[in-house]
Phi, psi and omega in degrees: 000318181292338181297342182280345188300313179301318180294320179296317179295320177296321176297319185279338187309304181289333181285320184283326187264353179283154180299129178206182183305314182293311182299315182292322178301313183285326175297316180294317179291324175296321180291322185280320189238354182093161186300311185302323183294341182272352186300315178302317179295322179297318178296314179299315182297316186279334170294315177296322178302311181298313183294317179292319179298314179296319180298318178294318177300328180269006171127356181297328181301324179299322179293319179295326178293329178286336182234076183299336178298328180296321180291322178295316178299318179297318180298314180291321177297319177297318179297318179295320180296315179295322177297320178296318177298317179300315180297321177298320178293315181299318179292331179299337179279351185230354181287163180292158182301332183292341180273113182272122174283153179235144178289160176297145182250188182304312181295323178300321177297316179298312182298319181300318178294313183298331182254019183259098183294332178301321180297317181295320179295315180297316180298316179298314178300317182301313182290326178293331182272327191240353178268121181294150181292327181285157182278350182296118179070017185294322182298312180294325179293318178299316181295319179296314179298315180298321180293313179297316180299314182296312181295321178296317176298318180302318179295318179296314182292325177297318179297314180295322178295317178296321176300313178299317179298315180291322179297321181296333179300334178279352185231048185282339179291154180304320181292318177297319179297320178299315180298316181297319178299317181295318180297311179293322177298317178294322178297315178296322178297319177298321178295319180297318178295318177300319179298320183290326186265340185290000000 
């Protein structure tokens, strides 16, 4: 069972580290609020990642396949949620000083995972490739795959968050911060449109 881990990591490498809703979300929050402020959202996202991955491995995917409308609704809800986050970032660059922006929290991380269609597609692909057809040891294999997937995502998001945090150091002036917020907001809006149309 452990012999599959290197192949699984190679499979996940381009998927986890490429720009997507989660990576852009954490890069933007890292840029806006710093690395430490993203920790609650990161914990929420990855706790939800493990639970959803395990649930799909144990059969939730079969239920989604019976109701394709649910997946379409999830995809559109996810796109709207990311668009809402993008709008908040863009507005953060122009609101008055009296309006205090707040970093994403634990629940925001959970909601982002639940409404992230890219995550569901990756999880489905991962299980079709790495879950054996026989039932022997399937429970442990699902738990192993969910654990590797979650930890790999955590490393990818940490890297993107640190990039955002370091990038923000170059834009500490109010005008620079506004520009950075608009850039990240526009990037997230692009991701939201891609999510809705993909």
